[in-house]
Structure formats: structure tokens, C-alpha cells
N, C-alpha and C positions, 0 to 999 in steps of 0.2 A: 251505546258502546260507538268511541269514533274512531272510526277506519284508519291503520295506519297507513302514516304518508310513503309511495315508494321512495326510495332512494334516485336520487338524480343520476342519469349517466353522465359522466364528465365526458371532456373530448377524444378520449380514448378508450372509447366506449365501458368503461368498469364503472360498476352501481355504488362506490364510494368516493368520499372525496379527492380533490387531488396529492394534497400530501400525507395521506395513506396507500395511494396510486406511486409502487416503487418503479421506474424505468430504466433501465438501461439503454445508454445510448451510444452509438457505436461512433467514434468518434477521428476521424481523418485525420485531420487538421486544417482541414478546407474549410471555405465558408458554408456548405450547405450544411453538413453534420454541425459545427458549428454552431450557426442558426439553428439547425433542430434541437439540441441541447439547451443551450439559452431561453429557446424562448419556452421549452417545457416548463423551465427550471425557473422561469418569472411566471409561469400559469400557477405552478404551486406547487407544481410533481415532486417525488422522490426521485431526485434526478440522481443518476450514477453514471460518469463518462469515462470507455474503456477506448483504450486506444493502444494497435497492434502494432510490435517492432515486426517488420515482415523480412527484415533484411538487414543485413549489418549497417551500423551507423556509419562507418566509414563511408562503403561505398551510396548511401543512403544519401549521404550531406551531398555528393558530387552532383543529384540533379534537384535543381533547386524545385522546379514542377510534376515531382511524383508523390503521387500519396503514400501515407505514411513516410515519410521520409525524417531524418534528426530534425529537419524544422517544422514539419509538420506538428511532432509530436512534443516539441518544446509551446508551438502554439496552442495544441488542443488543450494544454497546460494553463495557460493563459486564462484561457477562456472557461473551465471551469474554476481558478482561481476568484476571475472577475465573479461569476455569476454564482460563488458559495455553493460549490457542489464536490463530493468528492470524484475522487480522476486516479486512474489505474493504469500501467500500460502493461502489458503482457509480452514475453516474449516468443512468439511463435514464429522465428526464424528459420527453425528445421521442418514445420510443419509444411507451410510454405514452400519451401524448395523442394520438400517431395512429393505435393501435392499439386501443385501451381508452375515451379519452375521446371520441375524436371519433364513433365508430363508438358509441356512446353515448346521445349527442345524435341524431346521422343516420337512430337505428332509432327511435327516438319521434317523428321527423319519418316516418317510414313509415308511422308509426299503429301501432306495434309495442311490444312493451315488452319492456327487453334485462335481460341478467344479467353486469352489466362484474365481476361476480366470478370469472363462469368463463370469458368473454375473458384474462382476465387471466392465468389459469393458463392459458390455452390459447396462447397467444402469447406473451409477455411472461417469465412464470415455468416455463414445463416447457418454452420452444424457448428463449430468447437465455438466460437465467441457465445451461439446461442445456447450452449451447454451452459457457459460461464455465466450469461445472463440467470441461468433459472438458479444456480446454483448461489448465486449473489441474493437470491430472494425476490428477485423482480417479476411483475405482473406480468411486464410486456418489455419488447427490444423493438428502440425504434433506430432510425437511420433516415441519413436526409439525402435519398434517391428522390431524384421525379415518380411515381408511378403512385396508385392510388387502392388501395384496399377497400374495397365495401363491401358490406353485410348482404349477405345476397339471400334468398328462401331456402338453400341447402349450405347455405356456411359464408366465411370471407369469399369475395371475389379480388383478384386483381385486375384491374383496369389500368389503362396508357394513362400516364400524369398527363395534366391539365395544359401544361407547356410541353405543348407538339413538340417542338425545336430540342427541348431535354428529357422530354420524355425515355425513360430507360428500361421498360420492361422488356423489350431485347436481350439486355444481360440479365433480368431476372427470371426466365422463362422457367428456369429448373427448380422455382423456390416451391415445394412438396404443400399439398394442405395443412399439413402436421406445424410447419413452420409457419404455414400464414396465418395462420391460428395465433400465433404468439409475436411474430410482428407489427409495428405500426409505423406509416410513413407520410408523418405531418408535414413535409412540403409536395407533397403529391394534389395538391387542389390549388399549389402557386403557382407561378412563374418567373423566372430567376430572376428579372428584375425585382419584384416586391421581397429576394430572398436579400439581395443584396442592398435593398435599401429599408430593411430591417436588422439586418447589421450594423451598418450605422446608426440607429436609433437605439440599437443596445449597448452600444460603445467598443464594437468587439473590435478585438488588433487584426481581424483577418478581413475587416469590409472590402477592401480593395485588391484582395487576393486572389491571383489569376486562376485559374483553374488547372485540373492536373492535366497532362498533354502526353498522348503514347502510353506505351507498357509503363508502370512504374519502376520494373525491375530493371531495363534498359536503362542505365544511362549514358550514353552515348546517341541512342534512337538507332542503334542499329543492332535488330536480333540477331542476326547471325553472331555475333560477336558473343553473346549468351551462348549458346549452341556449341561454340567452337572452346569455350571455358570450361562447361561440365560433359561435355563429349568427347573429349579432342580424339582427332585420328577419325572422327564419324564421318566426314566427308569422303566418299568414295566415286572417282572419275568416273562417267559413265557415257552411251552418245543420247545427244539430240537428234530424237526420229520424225522426219513428216509424216502425215495420215498414209500417206499411199508406201511408206514402209522404206525411205530412199533415207539411208545414214547424211547428215549435213554438216555435223560436226563433234564436238566433244561439250561435255562440261563437267563443271569441277566437283560438282554434287549436287543431289537434288533439293538437298535444303537450301539452298541459294536462290528455288525456282520456285512462284507460285503460280495458281490459277491466272489464268487472264493478262500475265507479263509479257509483254512489248522489248520491253528494252534490256539492255545488258543481257543478252543473250548469248552475245559469243560467237555469233556464227561469220564464215570470213564473209570480208566484202566482194562487189561487183557477183555475186551470184544471180543475179537477176531475177530473181523470186519478188513475189508483192509480199507487202508486210507480213510477216510471222510473230503469231501469236503462243503462247503454253496453252494447249487445250485439256491435259495432262499428265499427271506426273504418276510411272509406274514405279513403285518400291520394290516389287518383286525382280523387276529386268532392269532394273538400273536406269531408267529411260527417263527423257525428257521429250514431250512427244509433241509439237507445234502443228499451227496448220493455217488456214486463213481466219481473220476473223469470225462468219458465219459459221465454223467450225465451232464457237465458245454457244451456238443457242443450248441451251436445253430447258423442258419442257417436265419432267418427272422424276419426282428425289428420293431417294430412298434415305431414310431414317432407322438411327438407333435411339439407345434410354431415353424413348419418349418420354415425356413428365405431360400428365393429361390434365387441366386443369377445367376445365366444361363439365358438366352435368355427364352422368351416366358412369359409362366405361369409354375409352379408346379401343375400340374394336370395328368388326365388321358393320355394323350397325351403322356404321358413320357412311359406310361407300356411298360416295355421292352427293355428302354435305358441302356446301357452297362454305368457302371462310376467304379469310382475308391472311396472307403470312405474309415476312418479311426474310428477309433474304440472306441481308445484310443492316448491319447495325445505322448505314448514314441513307440508306433507301426507306421509301417508307413504303406502307403492307400495300400488297398487290390479290388480284382474285385470285381464287384457287379453288381448288378440291380435293375432297379425301378419295382415293381410288382401290379397291381394290385388285391386286392385280398378284395373281397366285394365289400365296398366302400370308402375304403381307400387304400393309398398308402401304400407301402411296401419297405424295402431293404432288398433284397434276396441274400443272401455272397456266391460268386460262393465256397464255401470251409469253410464249418461250422467252427465257432471259440469258444473258451471258456473263460468265466470268463466276458463278457458284461451285465454289469452293469444298471438297470433303474437308471435315474438320469445324467447317463456319457450322450456325445454327439455324435451323427454318423454323420461327416462333409463329404462333396460330393466332389469328384475332378473331373474334365475332364479327360476323357483319354488319355495321352502324356508324355511328357517329365516331368524331373523332377521337370520344376516350373509352370509345371500344372495350369490350371485358377482355383480358390478352388467358387466350384456354391453354397455355402452354408452349411445347413445342419440340423436338427433339436433333438431334446432332446429325448432318450431314456426312454418309459415306460414301455413296455414288448417285450419280445422274445421266437420264439418258435422254 
């Protein structure tokens, strides 16, 4: 009796024909998600494009380079029509306002510096949209992020994207194991230049479209305008205090200051002081603390809401384990180790760094090559 031939695994990891594999593609209207959808459609997958309207069309159109703006929705629809797959626009304005924009404002008012792109991925895109994909009967959901999903011995793993300059692992550290099981990242092994080239090859109208810049819901590029609009009268004046306790001047609200800031402190001229930087923001006392540049150096980082994607569990057994960590999206990973301090696990940097702000993320990477495994991360609460 002849043995039954095993089904061939397709490029998305399913043992069935592409035409029988339904994949929902999150389409922002930019070149990356457009190429992702068009590429999968060309390969024969049952593609369904979904674009989220995240804020009102009037405000969105004001900023042409914003993610999910009015023009972007139109561009995504054009790509779907060209490649002949269905495309839906879902109104998620209220979800986005509650889970991303209001959190953005409140984080600044607490004296921290938020990362709204992570919150958007964590809540709206990889939670709400992922549920929509499942309701549509999808086998998986694909995005145009530059990050790799690798099948490991203990299940799918998250790895840095091949294009180091475009790697988006920092913004996706909060992706859970359950979400990772359902997600696919077809562009993870590509360089951005390849994506552009493929867009031209496919004849997409977005081939030369510039990348999104800044924060999508800040049409003027000035984040304080958003806070003033949704939290009117929230700016409360207070003292600017030197580390040695001297009151040097007054501020007009802590939301106008960030850790590491030097310019625009509003201190009187001719004070005879060396250049001063914001080294801490105390929301409890409504004080902006300033000091010399070296006062910004920090070596220990406390975290909350840790998402662990490594093997085993995140706990005391990791005490002393060496890792690489990324503490800002624009900086490369640096050497560190996990350290148990009391009952808390903290990150200890091999070399002290400057400008580490509460509200930002600290992302963990396995020590290895440039495409190292992403082990998760957490939100910075304080430093020492």
C-alpha cells in the first residue's frame, strides 16, 4: 500500500494550499503593509485586507504622513482593488482614543514619557484587530512589521528583523505568546529597499510613498497640543528645583518637560550655573528636578508589566543572566543582566546610560547575532 504523501507546508506555515489559507492583513495604507498584502495575494493566499480608522477623517487628513490617515485608507483600498481581494475599514476611533490617546496624555501628566505606538500594537491592533481576524475565519493575521517569527523547539519565537535599521522589535515587545502563535510577519527577512523594489514590481500606487513620521495623532508635531485638548487645565505650575534643593525657577506644568531635556527650561539668564538637564520629574510634588549632565547616569532599571517570551518563566532563576537590552527605539541593544533586588527583578546595565525615562520600554534580547531572539520586555517605572 502506497504511503499517503504529506501536505506541503506553505510560506505561512500551514499544511494546505495557499488558496485555502485565509490571512487577514492589517493595512495602514503605507508601503510596508501594502506590499505585505499584495505579495500574499500574488502567492495565491485568500487575503482579506482590514484598515482601522483610528481618529476622525478631518483631523487625519491634516497630516499626510500619519498612519491610518484619510489618504492612507484610500491608498489601502486602491491596493486591494488592484490585487483583487476584499478590503474593510473599521471605525475604531473610540477604542483608540480611550486606550492610546488618553493613556498618552495621562502618562505625561504622571511625569513619564509614553510610547503610543507600543500601546497601539498592544491593545488596538494585536488585540481588537486580531479578534476581528479570527471572527473572519482567518488562519492567521499578517502585518508589514520588520520583525521575524521563528518556529523554535518550544513554539514560535520573536526575532529582530533582518534590516537592522528598520527592525521594529522594540515596538512589539508586548506581543504575547498567544498573539505570536496567530501572527505572521512576511517582511521580516527583507530589507526596506527590497520592499520598495517589490512595490514597483507589483505596480502599487504607494511605491514611492514616504514612511510615517512622528506620532500619528499629533497633526502639528507638538504633543502638548493633544494633552491640552483632551486634558484642559491639567497643566499646574510648580517649582524647578536643583538636585541640591535650591528652587531655581518655576515651570508651567510637568507635561512640558521630559527626562534629559536641556533647552526650554525657562530658567533666568545669568545665573552662573553650568548647563542643566531635567534629571527627574516628581508628579507627587509637582516639581521638575534639574542637575548636571552626569546626574542623568543610571545603571539599574525597575520595570512593570513584564512580558516574557523567553524559555521558562520570568523569575528568580534568571538572577545574574546576561542579556542585551534596548532602552530607546533609536539606540542599539547594550549589555546588561537581570538582578534580584529584594523581591524584585531589575535590569542592571553593564555601563550606566543617560536619559532613561519612566514610561519608556526596556526590551530584552538574547545575546547573539544581529537578528537575536527578542525575549520580551517591560515598562520602566524608575531608575537608580
